[in-house]
N, CA, C and O of each residue as an XYZ file, in Angstrom:
744
protein
N     182.114     54.376    141.906
C     182.620     53.833    142.335
C     184.346     52.945    141.988
O     184.576     52.128    141.097
N     185.138     53.386    142.857
C     186.360     53.038    142.332
C     186.372     51.357    142.045
O     185.645     50.536    142.603
N     187.125     51.159    141.294
C     187.063     49.325    141.152
C     188.340     48.678    142.387
O     188.347     47.586    142.954
N     189.217     49.698    142.482
C     190.002     49.263    143.576
C     188.997     48.469    145.129
O     189.248     47.588    145.951
N     187.830     49.395    144.859
C     187.224     49.621    146.534
C     186.801     48.140    146.235
O     187.140     47.342    147.109
N     186.059     47.580    145.061
C     185.485     46.611    144.552
C     186.275     45.399    145.131
O     185.723     44.662    145.948
N     187.516     45.184    144.739
C     188.396     44.303    144.777
C     188.329     43.671    146.904
O     188.571     44.256    147.960
N     187.922     42.399    146.581
C     187.991     41.619    147.721
C     189.597     41.010    147.955
O     190.190     40.590    146.961
N     190.025     40.989    148.804
C     191.645     40.315    148.992
C     190.769     39.120    150.020
O     189.856     39.142    150.845
N     191.591     38.212    149.451
C     191.822     37.004    150.673
C     192.722     36.604    151.148
O     193.695     36.360    150.434
N     192.765     36.406    152.334
C     193.822     35.359    153.056
C     193.825     34.071    153.538
O     192.809     33.812    154.183
N     194.555     33.251    153.451
C     194.131     31.744    154.123
C     194.948     31.582    155.133
O     196.104     31.984    155.002
N     194.641     31.122    156.041
C     195.930     30.912    156.904
C     195.224     28.958    157.534
O     194.219     28.681    158.188
N     196.100     28.219    157.059
C     195.977     26.649    157.290
C     196.322     26.748    158.947
O     197.160     27.597    159.250
N     195.887     26.152    159.753
C     195.211     26.070    161.114
C     196.177     24.267    161.380
O     195.815     23.205    160.874
N     197.291     24.453    162.215
C     198.001     23.268    162.978
C     196.768     22.062    162.924
O     195.698     22.511    162.514
N     196.762     20.864    163.213
C     196.167     19.424    163.842
C     196.052     20.043    165.498
O     194.996     19.881    166.109
N     196.781     20.483    165.899
C     197.001     20.818    167.748
C     196.299     22.032    168.053
O     196.372     22.539    169.172
N     195.332     22.736    166.721
C     194.766     23.571    167.505
C     193.099     23.751    166.760
O     192.863     23.294    165.642
N     192.293     24.314    167.399
C     191.104     23.901    166.747
C     190.351     25.513    167.225
O     190.210     26.000    168.347
N     190.007     25.991    166.008
C     189.534     27.035    165.714
C     187.482     26.732    165.839
O     186.870     25.766    165.384
N     186.882     27.984    166.628
C     185.662     27.995    166.596
C     185.041     29.812    166.036
O     185.766     30.792    165.867
N     184.108     29.767    165.931
C     183.515     30.974    165.499
C     182.132     30.645    165.472
O     181.424     29.688    165.160
N     181.962     32.311    166.112
C     180.400     32.804    166.063
C     180.157     33.900    165.941
O     181.129     34.647    165.825
N     178.949     34.434    165.913
C     178.614     35.562    165.190
C     179.558     37.166    165.375
O     179.879     38.062    164.595
N     179.787     36.861    167.084
C     180.644     37.755    167.605
C     182.203     37.500    167.722
O     183.057     38.351    167.472
N     182.347     36.744    167.965
C     183.779     36.275    168.239
C     184.609     34.991    167.902
O     183.900     34.040    167.572
N     186.133     34.725    167.916
C     186.599     33.685    167.348
C     187.057     32.934    168.820
O     187.099     33.582    169.865
N     187.413     31.394    168.750
C     188.024     31.103    170.007
C     189.359     30.015    168.960
O     189.370     29.377    167.907
N     190.294     30.354    170.054
C     191.774     29.357    169.440
C     191.912     28.724    170.680
O     191.976     29.251    171.791
N     191.958     27.245    170.301
C     191.945     26.457    171.529
C     193.417     25.506    171.148
O     193.471     24.808    170.136
N     194.378     25.603    171.982
C     195.626     24.679    171.739
C     195.824     24.068    172.789
O     195.165     24.262    173.811
N     196.977     23.054    172.660
C     197.655     22.734    174.017
C     198.180     23.105    175.098
O     198.769     22.401    175.918
N     197.979     24.230    175.129
C     198.458     25.519    176.208
C     197.163     26.192    177.138
O     197.047     26.509    178.322
N     196.238     26.230    175.904
C     195.134     27.396    176.492
C     194.339     27.626    175.554
O     194.182     26.959    174.531
N     193.779     28.641    175.894
C     192.564     29.149    175.024
C     192.536     30.760    174.969
O     192.630     31.431    175.996
N     192.402     31.314    173.710
C     192.949     32.757    173.648
C     191.140     33.291    172.428
O     190.889     32.833    171.314
N     190.418     34.154    173.095
C     189.553     34.721    172.465
C     189.668     35.957    171.600
O     190.263     36.842    172.215
N     189.280     36.338    170.311
C     189.415     37.098    169.905
C     187.452     38.059    169.610
O     186.429     37.517    169.193
N     187.590     39.083    169.907
C     186.271     39.761    169.587
C     185.759     40.539    168.747
O     185.827     41.734    169.036
N     185.052     40.142    167.387
C     185.257     41.030    166.445
C     184.201     42.583    166.627
O     184.072     43.377    165.695
N     183.741     42.713    167.570
C     183.296     43.810    168.060
C     183.894     44.763    168.763
O     183.182     45.676    169.180
N     184.976     44.772    168.985
C     185.898     45.384    169.532
C     186.882     46.044    168.190
O     187.199     47.230    168.106
N     187.240     45.017    167.248
C     187.993     45.560    165.963
C     187.376     45.814    164.698
O     188.109     46.085    163.748
N     186.153     45.767    164.548
C     185.669     45.532    163.144
C     184.586     46.586    163.681
O     183.670     46.153    164.379
N     184.657     47.957    163.380
C     183.404     48.802    163.629
C     182.384     48.629    162.613
O     181.232     48.229    162.779
N     183.007     49.014    161.446
C     182.491     49.245    160.074
C     182.000     48.184    159.145
O     181.377     48.265    158.085
N     182.606     46.808    160.071
C     182.243     45.784    158.807
C     182.966     45.794    157.656
O     182.336     45.841    156.600
N     184.418     45.752    157.627
C     184.895     45.917    156.380
C     185.722     44.810    156.222
O     186.700     44.927    155.483
N     185.416     43.342    157.007
C     185.818     42.381    156.793
C     185.034     41.405    156.675
O     183.897     41.861    156.548
N     185.033     40.212    156.646
C     184.484     38.884    157.256
C     186.051     37.522    157.397
O     187.157     37.342    156.887
N     185.345     37.026    158.199
C     185.676     36.048    158.859
C     185.145     34.271    158.525
O     184.643     33.790    159.541
N     185.171     33.465    157.548
C     185.234     31.857    157.735
C     186.360     30.642    158.276
O     187.570     30.628    158.506
N     185.310     29.709    158.334
C     186.195     28.643    158.534
C     185.887     27.854    157.286
O     184.792     27.842    156.723
N     187.346     26.963    156.782
C     186.893     25.995    155.620
C     187.598     24.810    156.632
O     188.476     24.873    157.493
N     186.647     23.541    156.010
C     187.180     22.238    156.897
C     187.288     21.428    155.399
O     186.398     21.601    154.566
N     188.282     20.660    155.161
C     188.761     19.981    154.145
C     188.123     18.732    154.800
O     187.427     18.701    155.815
N     188.611     17.434    153.790
C     187.825     16.453    153.835
C     189.101     15.268    154.715
O     188.879     14.069    154.884
N     190.539     16.075    155.217
C     191.402     15.312    156.270
C     191.306     16.178    157.359
O     192.259     16.371    158.114
N     189.995     16.820    157.515
C     189.640     17.491    159.046
C     190.756     18.620    159.327
O     191.021     18.932    160.489
N     191.371     19.195    158.282
C     192.147     20.211    158.249
C     191.564     21.675    158.214
O     190.919     22.035    157.228
N     191.771     22.488    159.231
C     190.852     23.629    159.126
C     191.480     24.855    158.438
O     192.707     24.946    158.433
N     190.891     25.593    157.985
C     191.530     26.808    157.357
C     190.491     27.994    157.371
O     189.328     28.034    156.970
N     191.697     29.430    158.265
C     190.536     30.308    157.938
C     190.856     31.421    156.437
O     191.865     31.715    155.796
N     189.436     31.773    156.362
C     189.642     32.685    155.259
C     189.621     33.892    155.468
O     188.623     34.070    156.166
N     190.250     35.109    155.243
C     189.814     36.449    155.663
C     189.492     36.802    154.498
O     190.207     36.299    153.632
N     188.342     37.766    153.980
C     187.836     38.360    153.424
C     187.638     39.916    153.525
O     186.790     40.360    154.299
N     188.413     40.754    152.749
C     188.106     42.009    152.928
C     188.356     42.648    151.820
O     188.884     42.108    150.848
N     187.880     44.262    151.879
C     188.330     45.173    151.100
C     189.344     45.949    150.606
O     189.602     46.473    149.522
N     189.903     45.876    151.802
C     191.406     46.529    152.032
C     192.625     45.496    152.420
O     192.636     44.430    153.037
N     193.516     46.182    151.866
C     194.673     44.698    152.071
C     195.065     44.780    153.384
O     195.342     43.819    154.102
N     195.090     46.429    153.815
C     195.809     46.127    155.241
C     195.320     45.449    156.305
O     195.995     44.874    157.158
N     193.779     45.541    156.229
C     192.591     44.765    157.330
C     193.293     43.251    156.714
O     194.150     42.740    157.435
N     193.037     42.741    155.772
C     193.598     41.430    155.769
C     195.072     40.635    156.278
O     195.414     39.625    156.893
N     195.570     41.607    155.702
C     197.235     41.575    156.374
C     197.292     41.495    157.759
O     198.111     40.850    158.414
N     196.422     42.153    158.156
C     196.980     42.512    159.731
C     195.994     41.755    160.538
O     196.364     41.692    161.710
N     194.695     41.069    160.281
C     193.849     39.791    160.721
C     194.811     38.663    160.551
O     195.125     37.923    161.484
N     195.285     38.547    159.301
C     196.412     37.545    158.958
C     197.143     37.469    160.121
O     196.831     36.683    161.016
N     198.199     38.300    160.200
C     199.171     38.140    161.279
C     198.840     38.253    162.740
O     199.563     37.665    163.545
N     197.681     39.044    163.207
C     197.035     38.472    164.618
C     196.640     37.138    164.520
O     197.040     36.467    165.472
N     196.071     36.607    163.794
C     195.532     34.800    163.721
C     196.746     34.071    164.220
O     196.707     33.213    165.102
N     198.095     34.572    163.439
C     198.878     33.645    163.232
C     199.805     34.011    164.649
O     200.577     33.149    165.069
N     199.701     35.138    165.251
C     200.043     35.196    166.692
C     199.707     34.764    167.447
O     200.445     34.484    168.392
N     198.387     34.475    167.433
C     197.303     33.452    168.534
C     197.517     32.266    168.470
O     197.832     31.704    169.519
N     197.418     31.468    167.212
C     197.704     30.447    166.690
C     199.665     29.814    167.407
O     199.816     28.889    168.205
N     200.475     30.409    166.976
C     201.801     30.202    167.801
C     201.912     30.422    169.292
O     202.599     29.665    169.978
N     201.030     31.784    169.983
C     200.569     31.503    171.387
C     199.969     30.444    171.900
O     200.332     30.040    173.004
N     198.965     29.814    171.214
C     198.217     28.471    172.054
C     199.081     27.444    171.839
O     198.835     26.499    172.589
N     200.250     27.211    170.904
C     200.945     25.842    170.707
C     202.283     26.077    171.467
O     202.930     25.189    172.021
N     202.576     27.275    171.419
C     204.190     27.355    172.159
C     204.032     29.075    173.361
O     204.918     29.524    174.088
N     203.179     29.415    173.233
C     203.150     30.787    174.054
C     204.731     31.676    173.997
O     205.694     31.073    173.524
N     204.906     33.081    174.490
C     205.409     33.912    174.530
C     206.424     33.853    175.734
O     206.042     33.588    176.874
N     207.650     34.098    175.439
C     208.883     34.667    176.629
C     209.484     35.998    176.588
O     210.067     36.303    175.548
N     209.427     37.091    177.830
C     210.011     38.200    177.740
C     211.187     37.921    179.057
O     211.072     37.375    180.155
N     211.962     38.367    178.582
C     213.380     38.516    179.932
C     213.689     39.929    180.461
O     214.321     40.705    179.744
N     213.254     40.305    181.730
C     213.606     41.745    181.802
C     214.946     41.545    182.892
O     215.098     40.631    183.702
N     215.772     42.608    182.651
C     216.776     42.607    183.431
C     216.776     43.557    184.444
O     216.207     44.582    184.066
N     217.295     43.635    185.867
C     217.667     44.611    186.360
C     219.090     45.085    187.036
O     219.840     44.421    187.751
N     219.194     46.122    186.691
C     221.067     46.609    186.671
C     220.767     47.913    187.439
O     219.900     48.776    187.301
N     221.691     47.765    188.210
C     221.851     48.622    189.084
C     222.373     47.573    190.895
O     222.176     46.402    191.221
N     222.858     48.405    191.415
C     223.676     47.266    192.603
C     222.483     47.569    193.749
O     221.904     48.581    194.143
N     222.437     46.175    194.056
C     220.977     46.029    195.047
C     219.899     46.262    194.311
O     218.964     46.882    194.819
N     219.833     45.833    193.055
C     218.531     45.890    192.671
C     218.037     44.399    192.766
O     218.686     43.552    192.152
N     217.241     44.125    193.292
C     216.405     42.530    193.149
C     215.062     42.538    192.952
O     214.520     43.592    192.621
N     214.246     41.248    193.141
C     213.081     40.904    192.359
C     212.903     39.561    193.354
O     213.824     38.787    193.617
N     211.377     39.435    193.906
C     210.884     37.952    194.730
C     209.602     38.206    194.298
O     209.077     39.241    193.886
N     209.209     37.149    194.451
C     207.679     36.522    193.761
C     207.343     36.252    195.867
O     208.027     35.617    196.670
N     206.385     36.840    196.032
C     205.731     36.740    197.394
C     204.164     36.700    197.453
O     203.455     37.690    197.630
N     203.624     35.113    197.239
C     202.463     34.699    196.597
C     202.062     35.186    195.493
O     202.696     34.799    194.511
N     201.062     36.045    195.275
C     200.630     36.431    193.867
C     201.534     37.929    193.779
O     200.958     38.741    193.055
N     202.705     38.390    194.319
C     202.686     39.850    194.217
C     204.419     39.645    193.763
O     205.196     38.743    194.073
N     204.570     40.524    193.155
C     206.358     40.874    192.209
C     206.586     41.693    193.345
O     205.735     42.539    193.619
N     207.880     41.545    194.244
C     208.425     42.817    195.078
C     209.610     42.844    194.614
O     210.475     41.975    194.727
N     209.708     44.526    193.725
C     210.836     44.845    193.484
C     211.563     45.532    194.335
O     210.894     45.939    195.285
N     213.108     45.930    194.373
C     213.913     46.890    195.381
C     214.974     47.491    194.083
O     215.918     46.911    193.545
N     214.353     49.022    193.801
C     214.938     49.277    193.119
C     215.925     50.600    193.477
O     216.233     51.400    192.593
N     216.215     50.689    194.352
C     216.888     51.904    194.596
C     216.415     52.811    195.423
O     217.258     53.484    196.016
N     214.598     53.146    195.759
C     213.883     53.509    196.455
C     214.080     53.202    197.873
O     214.760     52.303    198.367
N     213.225     54.286    198.562
C     213.352     53.893    199.772
C     212.558     53.068    200.564
O     212.636     52.896    201.781
N     211.541     52.418    199.511
C     210.195     51.489    200.203
C     210.639     50.414    198.404
O     211.129     50.678    197.306
N     210.019     49.090    199.184
C     210.062     47.836    198.082
C     208.447     48.529    196.857
O     207.409     49.072    197.235
N     208.837     48.229    195.601
C     207.830     48.096    195.180
C     206.996     46.864    194.777
O     207.625     45.961    194.225
N     205.151     46.625    195.046
C     205.084     45.553    194.829
C     203.897     45.609    193.654
O     203.042     46.494    193.645
N     203.956     44.718    192.832
C     203.350     44.919    191.641
C     202.254     43.496    191.700
O     202.869     42.440    191.850
N     201.021     43.390    191.620
C     200.158     42.441    191.911
C     200.876     41.477    190.355
O     201.622     42.095    189.596
N     200.609     40.329    190.136
C     200.854     39.180    188.924
C     199.443     38.978    188.416
O     198.576     38.505    189.151
N     199.203     39.338    187.146
C     198.144     39.210    186.649
C     197.943     37.399    186.242
O     198.812     36.538    186.378
N     196.858     37.251    185.845
C     195.910     36.066    185.744
C     196.675     34.990    184.575
O     196.963     33.805    184.741
N     196.844     35.677    183.600
C     197.342     35.219    182.498
C     198.632     34.767    182.051
O     199.069     33.964    181.228
N     199.182     35.766    183.091
C     200.679     35.808    182.917
C     201.377     35.042    183.979
O     200.841     34.826    185.066
N     202.716     34.577    183.637
C     203.309     33.655    184.419
C     204.921     34.303    184.962
O     205.628     34.703    184.038
N     205.260     34.368    185.781
C     206.390     35.121    186.216
C     207.022     34.253    187.039
O     206.535     33.589    187.954
N     208.793     34.333    186.429
C     209.418     33.498    187.014
C     210.618     34.090    187.255
O     211.147     34.678    186.312
N     211.274     34.059    188.525
C     212.812     34.647    188.471
C     213.889     33.701    189.102
O     214.079     33.166    190.194
N     214.520     33.758    187.834
C     215.730     32.644    187.412
C     216.982     32.804    188.478
O     217.482     31.938    189.196
N     217.363     34.385    188.321
C     218.332     35.021    189.365
C     217.465     36.293    189.936
O     216.406     36.746    189.501
N     218.285     36.734    191.088
C     217.487     38.105    191.721
C     217.392     38.670    191.034
O     216.345     39.272    191.272
N     218.008     39.207    189.659
C     217.905     40.530    188.899
C     217.515     39.663    187.310
O     217.963     40.162    186.277
N     216.832     38.619    187.248
C     216.405     38.714    186.258
C     214.531     38.126    186.579
O     214.047     37.328    187.382
N     214.064     38.816    185.726
C     212.256     38.623    185.709
C     212.333     37.833    184.458
O     213.025     38.182    183.503
N     211.379     36.422    184.490
C     210.835     35.826    182.962
C     209.390     36.106    183.024
O     208.759     35.718    184.007
N     208.846     36.695    182.141
C     207.485     36.685    181.705
C     207.072     35.641    180.826
O     207.901     35.330    179.971
N     205.913     34.984    180.833
C     205.597     34.037    180.078
C     203.899     34.195    179.937
O     203.210     34.668    180.840
N     203.381     33.729    178.687
C     201.943     34.277    178.523
C     201.272     33.401    176.982
O     201.973     32.636    176.320
N     200.549     33.562    176.815
C     199.702     33.057    175.724
C     199.739     33.888    174.683
O     200.220     33.659    173.573
N     199.153     34.980    175.115
C     198.938     36.581    174.104
C     200.291     37.354    174.276
O     200.762     37.700    175.360
N     200.867     37.581    172.987
C     201.797     38.226    172.722
C     201.975     39.595    172.867
O     203.037     40.216    172.918
N     200.540     40.114    172.944
C     200.502     41.586    172.852
C     200.257     42.026    174.515
O     200.414     43.172    174.936
N     199.757     40.619    175.510
C     199.169     41.043    176.698
C     200.976     40.960    177.460
O     201.114     41.749    178.395
N     202.030     40.250    177.176
C     203.067     39.757    177.421
C     203.747     41.349    177.227
O     204.073     42.142    178.110
N     203.806     41.453    176.138
C     204.784     42.593    176.458
C     203.413     43.979    176.837
O     203.694     45.100    176.414
N     202.899     43.917    177.122
C     202.352     45.234    177.451
C     202.702     45.242    179.432
O     202.807     46.251    180.129
N     202.795     43.976    179.831
C     203.054     43.682    181.022
C     204.485     44.084    181.467
O     204.833     44.419    182.599
N     205.541     43.945    179.911
C     206.892     43.899    180.026
C     206.927     45.422    180.351
O     207.401     45.940    181.363
N     206.371     45.994    179.364
C     206.569     47.538    179.232
C     205.993     48.422    180.950
O     206.569     49.401    181.426
N     204.745     47.713    181.584
C     204.928     48.331    183.062
C     205.894     48.218    183.570
O     206.602     49.172    183.891
N     206.191     46.914    183.788
C     207.039     46.933    184.504
C     208.783     47.862    184.349
O     209.406     48.425    185.249
N     209.100     47.733    183.093
C     210.279     48.527    182.902
C     209.601     49.798    182.652
O     210.422     50.358    181.926
N     208.548     50.670    182.806
C     207.933     52.237    183.066
C     208.302     52.036    184.663
O     209.205     52.861    184.801
N     208.137     51.488    185.778
C     208.699     51.519    186.785
C     209.995     52.618    187.391
O     210.144     53.523    188.211
N     210.772     51.840    186.370
C     212.345     52.644    186.347
C     213.001     52.126    185.032
O     213.588     51.066    184.813
N     212.747     53.112    184.277
C     213.734     52.751    183.033
C     214.894     53.058    182.663
O     215.118     54.268    182.680
N     216.023     52.163    182.210
C     217.175     52.354    182.029
C     217.554     54.365    181.657
O     216.986     55.096    180.845
N     218.806     54.728    182.725
C     219.373     55.961    182.665
C     220.007     56.051    181.929
O     220.705     55.061    181.708
N     220.206     57.323    181.023
C     221.199     57.111    180.063
C     222.672     57.280    180.213
O     223.466     57.115    179.286
N     223.022     57.643    181.526
C     224.746     57.489    182.241
C     225.178     55.967    182.745
O     226.185     55.494    182.217
N     224.725     55.455    183.385
C     224.993     54.603    184.085
C     224.388     53.227    183.474
O     225.160     52.282    183.312
N     223.052     53.103    183.140
C     222.281     52.167    182.020
C     221.511     51.358    183.209
O     220.999     50.251    183.043
N     221.510     52.118    184.490
C     220.879     51.780    185.959
C     219.663     51.372    185.592
O     219.201     52.252    184.866
N     218.817     50.392    185.729
C     216.774     50.454    185.562
C     216.471     49.057    184.936
O     217.328     48.253    184.569
N     215.196     48.902    184.876
C     214.816     47.661    184.325
C     214.716     47.861    182.828
O     214.186     48.845    182.310
N     215.245     46.890    182.198
C     215.618     46.679    180.492
C     215.276     45.452    180.211
O     215.193     44.486    180.969
N     214.982     45.571    178.508
C     214.679     43.758    178.198
C     216.097     43.469    178.006
O     217.057     44.240    178.039
N     216.047     42.223    177.802
C     217.160     41.263    177.419
C     218.015     41.878    176.343
O     219.099     42.435    176.168
N     217.084     41.527    175.807
C     217.599     41.970    174.459
C     218.205     43.744    173.786
O     218.983     44.135    172.917
N     217.431     44.274    174.656
C     217.504     45.783    174.286
C     219.098     46.433    174.753
O     219.626     46.362    175.863
N     219.501     46.920    173.798
C     221.177     48.191    173.986
C     220.751     49.101    174.615
O     219.581     49.477    174.533
N     221.573     49.591    175.315
C     221.328     51.182    175.842
C     222.760     52.145    175.332
O     223.870     51.820    175.752
N     222.609     53.205    174.501
C     223.595     53.642    174.470
C     223.856     54.755    175.287
O     223.118     55.727    175.447
N     225.560     54.436    176.072
C     225.279     55.157    177.488
C     225.947     56.752    176.524
O     226.607     56.744    175.484
N     225.424     58.111    177.424
C     226.067     59.242    177.743
C     227.221     59.232    177.729
O     227.729     58.124    177.898
N     227.852     60.033    177.594
C     229.360     60.297    178.147
C     229.080     61.627    179.234
O     228.299     62.575    179.144
N     230.223     61.195    180.440
C     229.799     62.183    181.515
C     230.682     63.549    181.491
O     231.700     63.817    180.852
N     230.320     63.916    181.934
C     231.719     65.337    182.321
C     232.711     65.079    182.726
O     232.914     64.515    183.801
N     234.001     65.658    181.485
C     235.195     65.371    182.218
C     235.749     66.174    182.500
O     235.556     67.290    182.018
N     237.043     65.813    183.775
C     237.492     67.213    184.562
C     238.695     67.679    183.743
O     239.290     68.711    184.053
């Protein structure tokens, strides 16, 4: 056996007082002031590469200890758990801009209605774990606890009408910059 394969990497995460972490044999639950996020070990650890434990100190401060024989697994889990802790404390928000003449958005009941220059209005159901706000008729704000889920919904909305290369019309992230191509010259 290789000596490096036997080395066990440990990462420690100190959990803030506003967050409580619960661990059982197949899942982990993060509870914070904004809500609850579940992490299922069976979906992520097929080969039993890592183990996770929770230590509690005398001052009731929780510490998550991640043990793994591979540095990449323990580092990626540390980042994921920190993302979950941030999510239940403050949440994640993404802004989408509708760029184009007559492009508008509207929320009717639990459905997002988009007018994007097509011959019909596009209707998208709003997931229960995501909150959508429309500050202007051409700005959609997505808010949720799970960063990956918020990014996934933003990518699905953006894929309806991605920004085109010549005029930049379409749905884009607020932070995104589009490099426009130069059109034909006469």
